[in-house]
Backbone as CSV, one residue per row, in Angstrom:
resi,resn,N_x,N_y,N_z,CA_x,CA_y,CA_z,C_x,C_y,C_z
1,UNK,9.083,21.589,-20.311,10.264,21.296,-19.500,11.136,20.268,-20.217
2,UNK,12.441,20.488,-20.271,13.356,19.546,-20.890,13.377,18.248,-20.101
3,UNK,13.685,17.142,-20.822,13.707,15.839,-20.162,14.680,15.818,-18.993
4,UNK,15.834,16.479,-19.174,16.818,16.490,-18.099,16.316,17.196,-16.859
5,UNK,15.586,18.300,-17.051,15.028,19.026,-15.907,13.972,18.192,-15.194
6,UNK,13.128,17.510,-15.987,12.091,16.670,-15.387,12.720,15.546,-14.575
7,UNK,13.746,14.914,-15.147,14.427,13.833,-14.440,15.058,14.343,-13.148
8,UNK,15.624,15.533,-13.208,16.241,16.123,-12.017,15.205,16.345,-10.924
9,UNK,14.024,16.844,-11.311,12.972,17.065,-10.321,12.482,15.753,-9.732
10,UNK,12.346,14.725,-10.585,11.909,13.420,-10.095,12.910,12.865,-9.086
11,UNK,14.197,12.979,-9.398,15.226,12.489,-8.482,15.188,13.247,-7.164
12,UNK,14.968,14.554,-7.251,14.889,15.364,-6.037,13.674,14.966,-5.206
13,UNK,12.552,14.721,-5.870,11.348,14.288,-5.158,11.594,12.965,-4.439
14,UNK,12.290,12.047,-5.099,12.594,10.758,-4.466,13.477,10.951,-3.237
15,UNK,14.415,11.870,-3.332,15.309,12.145,-2.204,14.516,12.691,-1.023
16,UNK,13.560,13.551,-1.306,12.721,14.109,-0.241,11.885,13.008,0.406
17,UNK,11.292,12.147,-0.414,10.474,11.056,0.123,11.313,10.093,0.951
18,UNK,12.531,9.806,0.491,13.430,8.942,1.268,13.703,9.545,2.642
19,UNK,13.982,10.832,2.659,14.280,11.508,3.924,13.069,11.501,4.846
20,UNK,11.898,11.796,4.305,10.681,11.828,5.118,10.372,10.456,5.693
21,UNK,10.520,9.407,4.883,10.238,8.049,5.354,11.189,7.652,6.478
22,UNK,12.463,7.958,6.295,13.455,7.616,7.321,13.150,8.310,8.644
23,UNK,12.811,9.582,8.580,12.590,10.351,9.804,11.303,9.949,10.512
24,UNK,10.235,9.689,9.773,8.979,9.342,10.437,9.081,7.970,11.094
25,UNK,9.850,7.070,10.515,10.053,5.772,11.162,10.894,5.908,12.425
26,UNK,11.826,6.847,12.401,12.715,7.020,13.547,12.044,7.783,14.682
27,UNK,11.323,8.848,14.351,10.803,9.756,15.375,9.286,9.759,15.504
28,UNK,8.579,9.305,14.469,7.129,9.428,14.463,6.695,10.718,13.790
29,UNK,5.512,10.700,13.219,5.008,11.816,12.410,4.955,13.123,13.191
30,UNK,4.545,13.068,14.440,4.344,14.296,15.213,5.620,15.104,15.370
31,UNK,6.771,14.443,15.400,8.028,15.128,15.696,8.782,15.587,14.449
32,UNK,8.360,15.153,13.282,9.124,15.453,12.066,8.584,16.713,11.399
33,UNK,9.461,17.666,11.166,9.083,18.919,10.506,9.630,18.950,9.079
34,UNK,9.099,19.863,8.295,9.604,20.051,6.932,11.063,20.498,6.963
35,UNK,11.429,21.318,7.951,12.830,21.743,8.089,13.753,20.536,8.217
36,UNK,13.354,19.572,9.051,14.200,18.395,9.272,14.278,17.526,8.023
37,UNK,13.164,17.405,7.319,13.171,16.649,6.064,14.110,17.314,5.063
38,UNK,14.039,18.637,4.959,14.899,19.363,4.020,16.372,19.175,4.365
39,UNK,16.699,19.253,5.651,18.097,19.053,6.055,18.565,17.646,5.707
40,UNK,17.715,16.652,5.979,18.086,15.269,5.697,18.290,15.053,4.196
41,UNK,17.465,15.727,3.374,17.568,15.588,1.916,18.620,16.515,1.314
42,UNK,19.225,17.363,2.169,20.274,18.293,1.731,19.759,19.286,0.687
43,UNK,18.570,19.836,0.969,17.988,20.859,0.106,17.406,21.953,0.988
44,UNK,16.943,23.024,0.380,16.294,24.085,1.125,14.840,23.749,1.425
45,UNK,14.323,24.327,2.487,12.935,24.085,2.882,11.961,24.456,1.772
46,UNK,12.229,25.565,1.092,11.336,25.998,0.021,11.240,24.995,-1.112
47,UNK,12.312,24.242,-1.327,12.299,23.251,-2.400,11.294,22.142,-2.122
48,UNK,11.154,21.771,-0.851,10.170,20.743,-0.498,8.783,21.188,-0.934
49,UNK,8.493,22.469,-0.705,7.158,22.983,-1.018,6.920,23.137,-2.516
50,UNK,7.960,23.042,-3.326,7.748,22.995,-4.769,7.100,21.681,-5.186
51,UNK,7.285,20.654,-4.367,6.746,19.328,-4.680,5.443,19.047,-3.934
52,UNK,5.399,19.414,-2.661,4.204,19.168,-1.848,3.876,20.427,-1.069
53,UNK,2.631,20.847,-1.155,2.241,22.136,-0.591,2.096,22.112,0.922
54,UNK,1.898,20.924,1.501,1.722,20.822,2.946,2.518,19.644,3.489
55,UNK,2.760,19.676,4.779,3.428,18.563,5.464,2.601,17.290,5.327
56,UNK,1.296,17.421,5.485,0.407,16.261,5.360,0.539,15.621,3.982
57,UNK,0.545,16.456,2.935,0.640,15.929,1.571,1.949,15.185,1.352
58,UNK,3.037,15.691,1.926,4.330,15.026,1.789,4.292,13.624,2.380
59,UNK,3.791,13.498,3.599,3.827,12.189,4.249,2.798,11.226,3.665
60,UNK,1.703,11.744,3.148,0.780,10.881,2.414,1.421,10.389,1.118
61,UNK,2.273,11.224,0.522,3.001,10.800,-0.676,3.968,9.665,-0.357
62,UNK,4.562,9.691,0.837,5.421,8.583,1.260,4.613,7.287,1.289
63,UNK,3.412,7.345,1.867,2.551,6.162,1.925,2.136,5.717,0.527
64,UNK,1.841,6.685,-0.340,1.437,6.344,-1.705,2.577,5.671,-2.457
65,UNK,3.810,6.163,-2.261,4.950,5.546,-2.942,5.150,4.113,-2.472
66,UNK,5.021,3.879,-1.173,5.131,2.508,-0.677,4.012,1.635,-1.237
67,UNK,2.830,2.217,-1.416,1.719,1.466,-2.007,2.059,1.043,-3.434
68,UNK,2.676,1.947,-4.189,3.115,1.611,-5.546,4.069,0.427,-5.509
69,UNK,5.025,0.473,-4.617,6.035,-0.583,-4.550,5.415,-1.910,-4.137
70,UNK,4.449,-1.863,-3.222,3.796,-3.094,-2.798,2.992,-3.701,-3.950
71,UNK,2.245,-2.868,-4.668,1.451,-3.369,-5.792,2.364,-3.886,-6.903
72,UNK,3.504,-3.253,-7.100,4.485,-3.773,-8.060,4.896,-5.197,-7.693
73,UNK,4.976,-5.475,-6.391,5.282,-6.828,-5.939,4.203,-7.818,-6.334
74,UNK,2.940,-7.394,-6.239,1.841,-8.253,-6.684,1.961,-8.551,-8.182
75,UNK,2.222,-7.499,-8.957,2.300,-7.659,-10.412,3.416,-8.626,-10.790
76,UNK,4.583,-8.467,-10.170,5.711,-9.350,-10.478,5.372,-10.798,-10.154
77,UNK,4.682,-11.020,-9.042,4.317,-12.380,-8.644,3.330,-12.998,-9.629
78,UNK,2.358,-12.217,-10.092,1.354,-12.732,-11.032,1.988,-13.046,-12.382
79,UNK,2.933,-12.219,-12.816,3.618,-12.499,-14.087,4.339,-13.846,-14.007
80,UNK,4.844,-14.170,-12.839,5.578,-15.426,-12.666,4.634,-16.614,-12.521
81,UNK,3.482,-16.401,-11.851,2.537,-17.492,-11.593,1.123,-16.925,-11.558
82,UNK,0.291,-17.216,-12.574,-1.070,-16.669,-12.603,-1.913,-17.031,-11.385
83,UNK,-1.571,-18.106,-10.684,-2.328,-18.485,-9.487,-2.209,-17.442,-8.383
84,UNK,-1.261,-16.510,-8.526,-1.112,-15.449,-7.531,-2.276,-14.458,-7.556
85,UNK,-3.182,-14.567,-8.525,-4.367,-13.707,-8.504,-5.385,-14.165,-7.467
86,UNK,-5.282,-15.402,-6.989,-6.247,-15.922,-6.022,-6.200,-15.109,-4.736
87,UNK,-7.370,-14.924,-4.125,-7.461,-14.018,-2.980,-6.572,-14.456,-1.829
88,UNK,-6.516,-15.753,-1.544,-5.695,-16.180,-0.404,-4.219,-15.925,-0.668
89,UNK,-3.808,-15.985,-1.933,-2.418,-15.680,-2.274,-2.150,-14.180,-2.121
90,UNK,-3.101,-13.355,-2.552,-2.942,-11.900,-2.433,-2.851,-11.489,-0.969
91,UNK,-3.713,-12.046,-0.125,-3.699,-11.698,1.295,-2.388,-12.132,1.958
92,UNK,-1.905,-13.296,1.572,-0.628,-13.766,2.114,0.514,-12.844,1.686
93,UNK,0.543,-12.513,0.400,1.638,-11.682,-0.111,1.595,-10.287,0.502
94,UNK,0.380,-9.761,0.719,0.285,-8.429,1.311,0.880,-8.422,2.709
95,UNK,0.590,-9.443,3.491,1.179,-9.517,4.829,2.695,-9.638,4.757
96,UNK,3.190,-10.483,3.863,4.634,-10.667,3.747,5.323,-9.392,3.270
97,UNK,4.698,-8.690,2.323,5.309,-7.470,1.799,5.352,-6.359,2.833
98,UNK,4.436,-6.397,3.799,4.432,-5.336,4.801,5.685,-5.363,5.674
99,UNK,6.407,-6.490,5.671,7.700,-6.497,6.360,8.632,-5.462,5.740
100,UNK,8.472,-5.237,4.438,9.309,-4.268,3.729,8.768,-2.850,3.838
101,UNK,7.505,-2.706,4.236,6.858,-1.394,4.238,6.185,-1.124,5.585
102,UNK,6.989,-0.842,6.611,6.422,-0.654,7.953,5.465,0.526,8.056
103,UNK,5.605,1.522,7.188,4.670,2.649,7.246,3.283,2.242,6.761
104,UNK,3.212,1.355,5.783,1.905,0.840,5.371,1.299,-0.016,6.472
105,UNK,2.146,-0.774,7.152,1.665,-1.544,8.304,1.059,-0.601,9.331
106,UNK,1.723,0.522,9.576,1.201,1.496,10.539,-0.124,2.076,10.072
107,UNK,-0.266,2.287,8.761,-1.522,2.825,8.247,-2.645,1.803,8.373
108,UNK,-2.366,0.545,8.016,-3.393,-0.488,8.092,-3.880,-0.683,9.525
109,UNK,-2.972,-0.555,10.490,-3.334,-0.790,11.889,-3.651,0.496,12.637
110,UNK,-3.627,1.633,11.916,-3.916,2.940,12.515,-3.008,3.189,13.722
111,UNK,-1.723,2.992,13.514,-0.712,3.139,14.563,-0.400,4.624,14.759
112,UNK,-0.997,5.220,15.771,-0.797,6.653,16.011,0.581,6.950,16.589
113,UNK,1.248,5.959,17.145,2.596,6.185,17.667,3.556,6.516,16.529
114,UNK,3.357,5.886,15.381,4.201,6.147,14.215,3.639,7.281,13.365
115,UNK,2.356,7.211,13.052,1.764,8.159,12.104,1.008,9.297,12.760
116,UNK,0.880,9.282,14.088,0.237,10.389,14.782,-1.155,10.675,14.252
117,UNK,-1.485,11.962,14.163,-2.807,12.366,13.684,-2.985,12.161,12.189
118,UNK,-1.899,11.786,11.498,-2.021,11.580,10.057,-3.056,10.507,9.737
119,UNK,-3.195,9.504,10.614,-4.156,8.431,10.344,-5.588,8.935,10.407
120,UNK,-5.793,10.096,11.048,-7.140,10.650,11.162,-7.417,11.773,10.176
121,UNK,-6.394,12.189,9.422,-6.581,13.257,8.445,-7.506,12.784,7.327
122,UNK,-8.261,13.703,6.776,-9.225,13.336,5.737,-8.544,12.699,4.531
123,UNK,-7.358,13.187,4.167,-6.656,12.624,3.012,-6.194,11.204,3.290
124,UNK,-5.754,10.941,4.522,-5.333,9.587,4.878,-6.525,8.644,4.877
125,UNK,-7.646,9.128,5.403,-8.850,8.295,5.382,-9.279,8.026,3.950
126,UNK,-9.075,9.019,3.093,-9.406,8.830,1.678,-8.519,7.763,1.054
127,UNK,-7.217,7.765,1.406,-6.299,6.759,0.887,-6.699,5.373,1.372
128,UNK,-7.074,5.268,2.657,-7.521,3.989,3.194,-8.817,3.546,2.530
129,UNK,-9.716,4.494,2.313,-10.977,4.176,1.646,-10.728,3.692,0.227
130,UNK,-9.758,4.306,-0.439,-9.414,3.887,-1.796,-8.928,2.443,-1.801
131,UNK,-8.124,2.075,-0.802,-7.645,0.699,-0.707,-8.804,-0.263,-0.465
132,UNK,-9.760,0.144,0.396,-10.915,-0.703,0.664,-11.737,-0.902,-0.604
133,UNK,-11.994,0.183,-1.329,-12.781,0.083,-2.557,-12.062,-0.766,-3.603
134,UNK,-10.741,-0.664,-3.635,-9.973,-1.473,-4.580,-10.107,-2.955,-4.244
135,UNK,-10.052,-3.287,-2.951,-10.224,-4.680,-2.540,-11.618,-5.177,-2.901
136,UNK,-12.620,-4.333,-2.692,-13.996,-4.695,-3.034,-14.115,-4.972,-4.533
137,UNK,-13.536,-4.096,-5.351,-13.591,-4.284,-6.803,-12.857,-5.555,-7.216
138,UNK,-11.740,-5.837,-6.555,-10.968,-7.035,-6.868,-11.776,-8.286,-6.551
139,UNK,-12.419,-8.282,-5.392,-13.235,-9.439,-5.010,-14.416,-9.616,-5.962
140,UNK,-14.995,-8.520,-6.418,-16.084,-8.600,-7.394,-15.606,-9.262,-8.683
141,UNK,-14.404,-8.904,-9.122,-13.822,-9.512,-10.317,-13.624,-11.011,-10.117
142,UNK,-13.088,-11.403,-8.968,-12.869,-12.824,-8.698,-14.187,-13.587,-8.624
143,UNK,-15.187,-12.994,-7.972,-16.501,-13.638,-7.880,-17.089,-13.888,-9.265
144,UNK,-16.931,-12.929,-10.143,-17.532,-13.044,-11.477,-16.896,-14.152,-12.307
145,UNK,-15.727,-14.636,-11.878,-15.050,-15.719,-12.593,-15.023,-17.012,-11.776
146,UNK,-15.870,-17.085,-10.757,-15.981,-18.315,-9.988,-14.830,-18.592,-9.047
147,UNK,-14.052,-17.567,-8.703,-12.880,-17.762,-7.844,-13.134,-17.377,-6.391
148,UNK,-14.352,-16.914,-6.100,-14.791,-16.703,-4.719,-16.157,-17.354,-4.548
149,UNK,-16.464,-17.716,-3.329,-17.774,-18.289,-3.029,-18.869,-17.249,-3.257
150,UNK,-20.045,-17.728,-3.566,-21.177,-16.825,-3.811,-22.367,-17.155,-2.912
151,UNK,-22.120,-17.870,-1.804,-23.219,-18.202,-0.895,-23.488,-17.082,0.110
152,UNK,-22.747,-15.988,0.023,-23.013,-14.763,0.780,-23.124,-13.606,-0.205
153,UNK,-23.885,-12.578,0.179,-23.909,-11.401,-0.677,-22.545,-10.707,-0.593
154,UNK,-22.165,-9.951,-1.620,-20.815,-9.361,-1.668,-20.479,-8.484,-0.470
155,UNK,-21.438,-7.696,0.020,-21.159,-6.792,1.138,-20.860,-7.571,2.417
156,UNK,-21.637,-8.616,2.669,-21.383,-9.450,3.847,-20.038,-10.142,3.730
157,UNK,-19.744,-10.641,2.550,-18.472,-11.318,2.329,-17.297,-10.375,2.559
158,UNK,-17.409,-9.139,2.062,-16.332,-8.176,2.243,-16.134,-7.821,3.710
159,UNK,-17.239,-7.637,4.428,-17.126,-7.311,5.853,-16.427,-8.449,6.588
160,UNK,-16.849,-9.673,6.318,-16.242,-10.828,6.983,-14.766,-10.959,6.628
161,UNK,-14.440,-10.721,5.361,-13.042,-10.807,4.932,-12.181,-9.788,5.660
162,UNK,-12.625,-8.539,5.681,-11.844,-7.500,6.352,-11.712,-7.759,7.845
163,UNK,-12.800,-8.211,8.477,-12.752,-8.501,9.909,-11.781,-9.634,10.204
164,UNK,-11.789,-10.656,9.349,-10.928,-11.813,9.579,-9.459,-11.482,9.351
165,UNK,-9.166,-10.824,8.236,-7.769,-10.582,7.870,-7.134,-9.511,8.747
166,UNK,-7.905,-8.489,9.129,-7.333,-7.419,9.947,-6.742,-7.951,11.244
167,UNK,-7.343,-9.002,11.783,-6.823,-9.564,13.026,-5.369,-9.983,12.938
168,UNK,-4.943,-10.445,11.777,-3.551,-10.873,11.619,-2.579,-9.695,11.635
169,UNK,-3.094,-8.477,11.441,-2.257,-7.278,11.492,-2.162,-6.702,12.902
170,UNK,-3.212,-6.871,13.696,-3.299,-6.121,14.957,-3.242,-6.978,16.215
171,UNK,-3.320,-8.298,16.089,-3.502,-9.125,17.284,-2.242,-9.234,18.141
172,UNK,-1.057,-9.275,17.534,0.147,-9.595,18.308,0.422,-8.659,19.482
173,UNK,0.289,-7.336,19.338,0.540,-6.470,20.496,-0.408,-6.722,21.670
174,UNK,-1.530,-7.372,21.416,-2.498,-7.653,22.474,-2.215,-8.972,23.179
175,UNK,-1.251,-9.729,22.667,-0.945,-11.049,23.212,0.339,-11.015,24.031
176,UNK,0.500,-11.948,24.985,1.793,-12.063,25.676,2.863,-12.491,24.683
177,UNK,4.112,-12.119,24.922,5.175,-12.403,23.952,5.238,-13.858,23.503
178,UNK,5.018,-14.784,24.419,5.153,-16.196,24.063,4.048,-16.686,23.126
179,UNK,2.959,-15.929,23.023,1.838,-16.338,22.162,1.887,-15.687,20.787
180,UNK,2.828,-14.783,20.567,2.882,-14.065,19.297,3.488,-14.940,18.197
181,UNK,3.160,-14.593,16.957,3.644,-15.345,15.805,4.418,-14.430,14.864
182,UNK,5.333,-15.020,14.130,6.108,-14.254,13.151,5.204,-13.827,11.994
183,UNK,5.689,-12.868,11.219,4.927,-12.424,10.049,4.715,-13.581,9.081
184,UNK,5.738,-14.400,8.890,5.605,-15.537,7.979,4.514,-16.493,8.447
185,UNK,4.473,-16.763,9.745,3.438,-17.654,10.276,2.053,-17.043,10.119
186,UNK,1.933,-15.752,10.415,0.632,-15.092,10.281,0.170,-15.080,8.829
187,UNK,1.105,-14.890,7.913,0.749,-14.886,6.494,0.208,-16.244,6.062
188,UNK,0.837,-17.309,6.531,0.357,-18.657,6.199,-1.026,-18.906,6.790
189,UNK,-1.228,-18.478,8.028,-2.529,-18.677,8.661,-3.613,-17.863,7.971
190,UNK,-3.292,-16.640,7.591,-4.267,-15.804,6.882,-4.650,-16.438,5.554
191,UNK,-3.663,-16.964,4.833,-3.942,-17.603,3.545,-4.848,-18.815,3.725
192,UNK,-4.573,-19.615,4.743,-5.399,-20.800,4.998,-6.830,-20.408,5.334
193,UNK,-6.984,-19.398,6.180,-8.320,-18.942,6.558,-9.093,-18.451,5.333
194,UNK,-8.469,-17.609,4.533,-9.149,-17.052,3.356,-9.480,-18.155,2.358
195,UNK,-8.564,-19.071,2.165,-8.805,-20.178,1.216,-10.024,-20.995,1.638
196,UNK,-10.111,-21.327,2.918,-11.187,-22.205,3.385,-12.524,-21.482,3.538
197,UNK,-12.478,-20.213,3.903,-13.720,-19.501,4.223,-14.326,-18.760,3.037
198,UNK,-13.505,-18.350,2.084,-14.014,-17.444,1.052,-13.875,-17.958,-0.378
199,UNK,-13.089,-18.999,-0.581,-12.912,-19.519,-1.934,-13.656,-20.845,-2.093
200,UNK,-14.066,-21.196,-3.309,-14.764,-22.464,-3.528,-13.889,-23.652,-3.127
201,UNK,-14.505,-24.764,-2.708,-13.703,-25.913,-2.262,-12.932,-26.591,-3.388
202,UNK,-13.463,-26.517,-4.618,-12.788,-27.186,-5.726,-11.611,-26.340,-6.220
203,UNK,-10.550,-26.991,-6.696,-9.387,-26.245,-7.199,-9.774,-25.363,-8.386
204,UNK,-9.145,-24.204,-8.524,-9.458,-23.327,-9.662,-8.955,-23.913,-10.972
205,UNK,-9.629,-23.576,-12.039,-9.232,-24.011,-13.376,-8.004,-23.210,-13.811
206,UNK,-6.881,-23.878,-14.085,-5.674,-23.146,-14.502,-5.896,-22.275,-15.733
207,UNK,-6.785,-22.705,-16.632,-7.065,-21.903,-17.823,-7.745,-20.584,-17.461
208,UNK,-8.635,-20.630,-16.468,-9.286,-19.406,-15.998,-8.246,-18.458,-15.411
209,UNK,-7.326,-19.002,-14.639,-6.284,-18.173,-14.025,-5.409,-17.520,-15.089
210,UNK,-5.006,-18.299,-16.078,-4.143,-17.748,-17.134,-4.878,-16.686,-17.951
211,UNK,-6.155,-16.917,-18.205,-6.919,-15.956,-19.001,-7.182,-14.663,-18.242
212,UNK,-7.373,-14.779,-16.926,-7.717,-13.607,-16.120,-6.494,-12.808,-15.690
213,UNK,-5.325,-13.453,-15.636,-4.121,-12.792,-15.116,-3.806,-11.468,-15.813
214,UNK,-3.854,-11.373,-17.159,-3.560,-10.076,-17.792,-4.529,-8.976,-17.376
215,UNK,-5.804,-9.315,-17.194,-6.774,-8.312,-16.750,-6.448,-7.833,-15.340
216,UNK,-6.062,-8.773,-14.481,-5.703,-8.409,-13.109,-4.448,-7.539,-13.103
217,UNK,-3.466,-7.900,-13.916,-2.243,-7.095,-14.005,-2.575,-5.676,-14.464
218,UNK,-3.423,-5.552,-15.478,-3.827,-4.227,-15.941,-4.527,-3.436,-14.857
219,UNK,-5.332,-4.119,-14.078,-6.048,-3.481,-12.965,-5.059,-2.963,-11.923
220,UNK,-4.065,-3.793,-11.585,-3.043,-3.368,-10.629,-2.200,-2.226,-11.200
221,UNK,-1.914,-2.265,-12.493,-1.112,-1.198,-13.099,-1.847,0.138,-13.053
222,UNK,-3.143,0.124,-13.258,-3.918,1.369,-13.152,-3.908,1.892,-11.719
223,UNK,-3.985,0.975,-10.769,-3.897,1.379,-9.367,-2.537,2.011,-9.087
224,UNK,-1.478,1.404,-9.615,-0.123,1.950,-9.438,-0.021,3.353,-10.019
225,UNK,-0.612,3.556,-11.184,-0.542,4.869,-11.828,-1.211,5.933,-10.966
226,UNK,-2.335,5.584,-10.342,-3.016,6.534,-9.460,-2.144,6.875,-8.256
227,UNK,-1.557,5.853,-7.645,-0.687,6.086,-6.493,0.549,6.888,-6.896
228,UNK,1.113,6.565,-8.070,2.320,7.253,-8.520,2.053,8.734,-8.747
229,UNK,0.916,9.044,-9.337,0.558,10.446,-9.566,0.492,11.196,-8.242
230,UNK,-0.075,10.552,-7.242,-0.177,11.171,-5.923,1.205,11.322,-5.297
231,UNK,2.029,10.284,-5.412,3.338,10.291,-4.755,4.280,11.326,-5.343
232,UNK,4.136,11.638,-6.623,5.070,12.547,-7.282,4.810,14.006,-6.959
233,UNK,3.693,14.294,-6.333,3.406,15.667,-5.962,3.373,16.571,-7.171
234,UNK,4.073,17.704,-7.084,4.099,18.676,-8.180,5.402,18.590,-8.971
235,UNK,5.929,17.373,-9.109,7.252,17.238,-9.729,7.259,17.577,-11.207
236,UNK,6.083,17.732,-11.818,6.053,18.146,-13.218,5.972,19.655,-13.365
237,UNK,6.008,20.364,-12.230,5.938,21.827,-12.279,7.136,22.394,-13.020
238,UNK,6.911,23.499,-13.704,8.019,24.151,-14.407,8.771,25.107,-13.510
239,UNK,8.296,25.268,-12.286,8.988,26.169,-11.370,10.297,25.539,-10.926
240,UNK,11.279,26.349,-10.754,12.578,25.868,-10.297,12.948,26.576,-9.007
241,UNK,13.669,25.879,-8.183,14.125,26.474,-6.930,15.613,26.736,-7.013
242,UNK,16.066,27.838,-6.470,17.504,28.090,-6.449,18.205,27.222,-5.433
243,UNK,17.409,26.570,-4.555,18.008,25.783,-3.480,18.050,24.330,-3.905
244,UNK,19.176,23.797,-4.155,19.318,22.405,-4.543,20.049,21.657,-3.450
């Protein structure tokens, strides 16, 4: 395929993902059809299927693309300050970035009003499982460099971490309006909790942070590549659609 054709397909795929994201946020997954996505993207319905074979695959690609963008935010922060590899900083940034990615927020909290049955689909569960395994691997890396406490076994530590942090995503709808906190406040509280409960009491060695930062960036970049491959669907296909 010529470079120009590939670029054209990539641009078309982005247009489809933009349309799908806009519609699912407005109406919810259950109400959005491929026909409506195609109309919003100003293409034919058949063209959508050149990129994604099913409706489920299309909307999972929307989530994967947002995941790429969120991880890109982590990478940019670490390049600016190696201390951003610390777990409490990552947890804080993830909460703050979710303000920009409400569909990921819906996935993390299993919001069926927005994502409908998509949160229960096997592929969606696989995406969530992939995120969990990635967090586990990240914590293992930090532990091996003395940046997490080791007075608990890794599995217990991971369970406690997920139980503690998830509350900051799901608690507000269960509280009266006057007791709720802004995303910024919740992010600060989550960072404080993670710092005190899961990281060693002594400050980290700046040299360790600087030495480990490139490895962490490479790890995040590989994660981005996996998400990007998923998000692009079949955009490298040589098939062309007459409907543009």
